[in-house]
Backbone as ProteinMPNN parsed JSONL, in Angstrom:
{"seq_chain_A": "MTGFKLDARARLSIALALTAAGGDALLTRQQEEDAKALGMSGAEVDMARSGSSFDFQVSRALALALAPNDEQRERAVRAGLSVHVCAEIEEIAALYKNRSLP", "coords_chain_A": {"N_chain_A": [[-2.358, 17.663, -21.333], [-2.533, 14.734, -20.934], [-3.411, 11.336, -20.714], [-1.581, 10.286, -19.021], [0.265, 7.151, -17.625], [0.649, 4.729, -15.444], [2.968, 3.258, -15.534], [6.057, 0.795, -15.855], [8.315, 2.434, -15.24], [7.544, 4.634, -14.078], [6.315, 3.354, -11.96], [8.394, 2.008, -10.762], [9.789, 4.69, -10.021], [8.496, 5.689, -8.041], [8.627, 3.838, -6.377], [11.419, 4.153, -5.874], [11.508, 6.805, -5.157], [9.92, 6.255, -2.333], [11.561, 4.543, -0.789], [14.014, 5.69, -0.29], [15.21, 6.715, 1.683], [15.38, 4.321, 3.34], [17.829, 2.998, 3.619], [18.843, 0.437, 2.868], [20.687, -1.85, 1.301], [20.726, -4.24, -0.25], [18.06, -3.704, -1.574], [18.145, -1.325, -2.826], [20.231, -2.256, -4.803], [18.782, -3.674, -6.149], [16.782, -2.056, -7.166], [18.591, -0.863, -8.812], [19.565, -2.265, -11.019], [16.748, -3.13, -11.748], [15.972, -0.322, -12.691], [18.0, -0.145, -15.024], [17.658, -2.011, -16.526], [15.015, -0.916, -16.976], [15.635, 0.952, -19.035], [16.623, 3.456, -17.819], [18.249, 6.168, -16.944], [21.417, 7.067, -14.606], [21.189, 9.469, -13.572], [18.237, 9.546, -13.63], [17.569, 7.609, -11.796], [18.527, 9.033, -9.539], [17.286, 11.525, -9.714], [15.041, 10.451, -9.005], [14.83, 9.271, -6.685], [15.283, 11.643, -4.911], [12.608, 12.608, -5.025], [12.125, 13.261, -7.39], [11.515, 14.24, -11.029], [12.679, 14.392, -13.936], [10.328, 14.222, -16.029], [7.49, 15.836, -16.214], [5.145, 14.912, -15.119], [5.472, 12.708, -13.983], [7.136, 13.441, -11.633], [4.613, 14.783, -10.326], [3.303, 12.717, -9.703], [5.271, 11.601, -7.896], [5.221, 13.48, -6.287], [2.906, 13.394, -5.048], [2.973, 10.364, -4.095], [4.569, 10.745, -1.835], [3.52, 12.268, -0.32], [0.955, 12.221, -0.058], [-2.04, 14.04, 0.049], [-4.895, 16.117, -0.253], [-4.161, 18.707, -1.47], [-1.764, 17.672, -3.018], [-2.382, 15.821, -4.477], [-4.513, 17.254, -5.888], [-2.851, 18.732, -7.635], [-1.475, 17.106, -8.93], [-3.619, 15.69, -10.398], [-4.501, 18.307, -11.948], [-2.124, 18.414, -13.543], [-2.506, 15.971, -15.357], [-2.796, 13.409, -14.223], [-5.226, 11.081, -14.257], [-7.768, 10.672, -11.545], [-8.429, 8.069, -11.135], [-5.607, 7.036, -11.002], [-4.228, 8.409, -9.517], [-5.512, 7.408, -7.169], [-4.166, 4.867, -7.045], [-1.801, 5.723, -7.142], [-1.485, 6.565, -4.045], [-2.398, 4.451, -3.044], [0.21, 3.057, -3.614], [1.742, 4.019, -1.787], [0.694, 3.865, 0.838], [0.82, 1.238, 1.123], [4.161, 1.216, 1.061], [4.492, 2.723, 3.184], [2.919, 1.169, 5.176], [4.641, -1.148, 5.307], [6.777, -0.557, 6.278], [6.754, -0.17, 8.79], [7.081, -1.152, 12.593]], "CA_chain_A": [[-1.635, 16.153, -20.986], [-3.395, 13.825, -20.485], [-3.125, 9.805, -20.683], [-0.786, 9.274, -18.217], [0.03, 5.841, -17.44], [1.214, 4.111, -14.687], [3.8, 2.244, -16.255], [7.03, -0.003, -14.798], [9.131, 3.309, -14.587], [6.653, 6.068, -13.181], [6.253, 2.709, -10.466], [9.909, 2.244, -10.051], [10.355, 6.298, -9.562], [7.541, 5.915, -6.863], [9.545, 2.974, -5.34], [12.731, 4.844, -5.512], [11.188, 7.942, -4.027], [9.696, 6.102, -1.091], [12.759, 3.806, 0.131], [15.201, 6.28, -0.532], [15.537, 6.672, 3.073], [15.875, 3.008, 3.984], [19.359, 2.428, 3.498], [18.797, -1.349, 2.676], [21.64, -1.832, 0.294], [20.006, -5.228, -1.393], [16.922, -2.817, -2.377], [18.921, -0.347, -3.819], [21.085, -2.81, -5.754], [17.846, -4.527, -6.98], [16.326, -1.189, -7.415], [19.499, -0.132, -10.089], [19.453, -3.464, -12.122], [15.127, -2.984, -12.324], [15.886, 0.598, -13.635], [18.863, -0.502, -15.717], [16.709, -2.572, -17.541], [13.845, -0.068, -18.122], [16.541, 1.916, -19.761], [16.604, 4.6, -16.617], [19.917, 6.918, -16.668], [21.51, 7.111, -13.118], [20.483, 10.932, -13.498], [16.484, 9.544, -13.687], [17.006, 7.069, -10.469], [19.075, 9.795, -8.111], [16.148, 12.78, -9.434], [13.374, 9.689, -8.239], [15.508, 8.971, -5.308], [14.915, 12.529, -4.152], [11.533, 12.719, -5.216], [11.573, 14.367, -8.372], [11.912, 13.638, -12.163], [12.84, 15.042, -15.52], [8.902, 14.352, -16.741], [6.624, 16.852, -15.06], [3.696, 14.201, -14.729], [6.072, 11.522, -13.146], [7.175, 14.175, -10.826], [3.765, 15.317, -9.574], [3.024, 11.35, -9.202], [5.976, 11.122, -6.736], [4.834, 14.358, -4.92], [1.466, 12.637, -4.252], [3.585, 9.541, -3.277], [5.685, 11.195, -0.69], [2.671, 13.359, 0.445], [-0.788, 11.675, -0.344], [-2.937, 14.659, 0.578], [-5.505, 16.379, -1.16], [-3.457, 19.229, -2.287], [-0.659, 16.718, -4.017], [-3.592, 15.268, -5.162], [-5.278, 18.173, -7.359], [-1.722, 18.95, -8.265], [-1.567, 15.77, -10.111], [-4.904, 15.998, -12.271], [-4.342, 19.25, -13.049], [-1.09, 17.925, -14.37], [-3.175, 15.136, -16.44], [-3.242, 12.177, -13.957], [-6.609, 10.763, -13.345], [-8.394, 9.972, -10.538], [-8.236, 6.361, -10.332], [-3.855, 6.744, -10.853], [-3.677, 9.098, -7.994], [-5.947, 6.547, -5.957], [-3.562, 3.933, -7.381], [-0.625, 6.265, -6.403], [-1.909, 6.737, -2.912], [-2.388, 2.662, -2.303], [1.055, 2.164, -3.216], [2.594, 4.481, -0.518], [0.373, 3.224, 2.113], [1.739, -0.35, 1.445], [5.435, 1.031, 1.422], [4.315, 3.291, 4.715], [2.882, 0.016, 5.988], [5.986, -1.885, 5.33], [8.426, 0.169, 7.16], [6.194, 0.227, 10.427], [7.307, -2.14, 13.356]], "C_chain_A": [[-2.466, 15.797, -20.042], [-3.132, 12.006, -21.136], [-2.298, 9.209, -19.967], [-0.948, 7.947, -17.574], [1.147, 5.591, -16.222], [2.017, 3.03, -14.592], [4.967, 1.916, -15.25], [7.996, 1.274, -14.343], [8.473, 4.103, -14.064], [6.606, 4.745, -11.574], [7.375, 2.558, -9.922], [10.144, 3.97, -9.782], [9.77, 6.178, -8.284], [8.296, 4.949, -5.965], [10.537, 3.635, -4.683], [12.678, 6.053, -4.276], [11.104, 7.516, -2.434], [10.363, 5.383, -0.144], [13.721, 4.291, -0.243], [16.025, 6.268, 0.638], [15.972, 5.647, 4.149], [17.224, 2.561, 4.076], [19.508, 0.593, 3.61], [19.58, -1.147, 1.148], [21.164, -2.985, -0.509], [19.23, -4.178, -2.156], [17.494, -2.532, -3.031], [19.525, -1.075, -4.518], [20.211, -3.204, -6.859], [17.085, -3.517, -7.667], [16.557, -0.61, -8.821], [19.108, -1.171, -11.086], [17.937, -3.119, -12.292], [15.375, -1.724, -13.33], [16.934, 0.311, -14.928], [18.359, -0.968, -17.163], [15.672, -2.225, -18.132], [14.837, 0.659, -18.924], [16.436, 3.559, -19.072], [17.835, 4.798, -16.642], [20.08, 6.821, -15.076], [21.167, 8.687, -12.686], [18.972, 10.607, -12.874], [16.15, 8.761, -12.223], [17.757, 8.139, -9.534], [17.48, 10.724, -8.253], [15.213, 11.51, -8.574], [13.521, 9.708, -6.608], [15.347, 10.764, -4.15], [13.903, 13.416, -4.277], [11.023, 13.629, -6.313], [11.818, 13.668, -9.594], [12.203, 14.569, -13.028], [11.37, 15.317, -16.354], [7.804, 15.138, -15.318], [5.31, 15.875, -14.529], [4.294, 13.051, -13.979], [6.814, 12.548, -11.476], [5.767, 14.701, -9.813], [3.314, 13.739, -9.113], [3.762, 11.237, -8.064], [5.833, 12.235, -5.818], [3.688, 13.768, -4.449], [1.897, 11.268, -2.935], [4.147, 9.668, -1.979], [4.568, 11.938, 0.583], [1.142, 13.283, -0.071], [-1.597, 12.592, 0.807], [-3.739, 15.487, -0.522], [-5.212, 17.868, -1.697], [-2.599, 18.65, -3.503], [-2.283, 16.872, -4.719], [-4.444, 16.221, -6.644], [-4.213, 18.314, -7.836], [-1.504, 17.95, -9.629], [-2.693, 15.529, -11.091], [-4.802, 17.04, -12.642], [-3.075, 18.724, -13.918], [-1.512, 16.746, -15.635], [-3.031, 14.184, -15.916], [-4.718, 12.255, -13.702], [-6.716, 10.311, -12.129], [-8.074, 8.707, -10.168], [-6.762, 6.537, -10.446], [-3.811, 7.166, -9.613], [-4.131, 8.277, -6.795], [-4.908, 5.179, -5.878], [-2.237, 3.968, -6.713], [-0.286, 6.443, -4.72], [-2.161, 5.294, -2.146], [-1.192, 2.055, -2.125], [2.205, 3.099, -2.152], [1.696, 3.876, 0.24], [0.7, 1.777, 2.197], [3.019, 0.037, 1.527], [5.529, 1.799, 3.224], [4.136, 2.101, 5.326], [3.965, -1.407, 6.363], [6.885, -1.159, 5.889], [7.471, 0.594, 8.813], [6.709, -1.148, 11.266], [6.761, -3.154, 13.479]], "O_chain_A": [[-2.922, 16.194, -18.97], [-2.534, 11.862, -22.203], [-2.086, 7.997, -19.998], [-2.005, 7.584, -17.059], [2.239, 6.151, -16.123], [1.897, 2.075, -13.824], [5.048, 2.442, -14.14], [8.462, 1.242, -13.204], [9.141, 4.473, -13.098], [6.808, 5.116, -10.418], [7.56, 2.87, -8.745], [11.105, 4.135, -9.03], [10.462, 6.541, -7.333], [8.567, 5.306, -4.819], [10.685, 3.776, -3.47], [13.266, 6.248, -3.212], [11.761, 8.01, -1.518], [10.062, 5.395, 1.05], [14.581, 3.507, -0.643], [17.207, 5.93, 0.69], [16.553, 5.787, 5.225], [17.504, 1.591, 4.78], [20.177, -0.147, 4.331], [19.185, -0.503, 0.176], [21.181, -2.704, -1.708], [19.638, -3.776, -3.246], [17.661, -3.209, -4.045], [19.519, -0.42, -5.561], [20.496, -3.183, -8.057], [16.634, -3.857, -8.761], [15.772, -0.154, -9.653], [18.308, -0.868, -11.971], [17.86, -2.637, -13.422], [15.116, -1.84, -14.528], [16.434, 0.673, -15.993], [18.525, -0.574, -18.317], [15.22, -2.646, -19.197], [14.175, 1.003, -19.903], [16.222, 4.588, -19.713], [18.63, 3.884, -16.425], [19.128, 6.558, -14.341], [20.911, 8.987, -11.52], [18.528, 11.194, -11.888], [15.128, 8.937, -11.559], [17.363, 7.921, -8.389], [16.651, 10.737, -7.342], [14.744, 11.806, -7.475], [12.754, 10.001, -5.69], [15.327, 10.828, -2.921], [13.936, 14.59, -3.908], [10.062, 14.398, -6.339], [12.301, 12.541, -9.49], [11.883, 15.72, -12.729], [11.189, 16.272, -17.111], [7.577, 14.973, -14.12], [4.611, 16.214, -13.575], [3.503, 12.401, -13.296], [6.828, 12.015, -10.366], [5.959, 14.973, -8.628], [2.933, 13.684, -7.944], [3.156, 10.801, -7.085], [6.231, 12.109, -4.66], [3.592, 13.681, -3.225], [1.558, 11.097, -1.764], [4.172, 8.761, -1.147], [4.706, 12.086, 1.798], [0.4, 14.212, -0.391], [-1.814, 12.255, 1.971], [-3.259, 15.535, -1.655], [-6.1, 18.296, -2.434], [-2.689, 19.031, -4.67], [-2.959, 17.764, -5.233], [-4.767, 15.933, -7.797], [-4.351, 17.938, -9.0], [-1.419, 18.121, -10.845], [-2.627, 15.243, -12.287], [-4.977, 17.125, -13.857], [-3.256, 18.688, -15.135], [-0.885, 16.693, -16.692], [-3.027, 13.315, -16.789], [-5.323, 13.162, -13.13], [-5.852, 9.597, -11.62], [-7.556, 8.329, -9.118], [-6.403, 5.833, -9.502], [-3.426, 6.468, -8.675], [-3.547, 8.27, -5.711], [-4.83, 4.517, -4.843], [-1.637, 3.099, -6.081], [0.842, 6.455, -4.227], [-2.118, 5.108, -0.93], [-0.939, 1.157, -1.322], [3.348, 2.723, -1.894], [2.198, 2.758, 0.36], [0.831, 1.202, 3.277], [3.567, -0.818, 2.222], [6.31, 1.52, 4.134], [5.05, 1.749, 6.072], [4.009, -2.248, 7.26], [8.042, -1.547, 5.733], [7.671, 1.497, 9.625], [6.745, -2.2, 10.627], [7.165, -3.978, 14.299]]}, "name": "protein", "num_of_chains": 1, "seq": "MTGFKLDARARLSIALALTAAGGDALLTRQQEEDAKALGMSGAEVDMARSGSSFDFQVSRALALALAPNDEQRERAVRAGLSVHVCAEIEEIAALYKNRSLP"}
């Protein structure tokens, strides 16, 4: 399980997970349009919003994005995500967290 790429589908899945509780109807519609354009099914979108995925590595990426800590990072690395990808996921999570601050 190596070679995980943080591609558009994985990035959108992370965004879906990080913004699921936001309640922004416009953002939700835009994400659904983006997901459709990427060929993601409704079930994939629903799973991402709940912090999971049918893909094991994406699930590890989502877990890290939702709880960026040593334990989740170690699990992600064991699942085949590189340290560099993990750092990028943590940066994305921090950006979303900072956007939601007043």
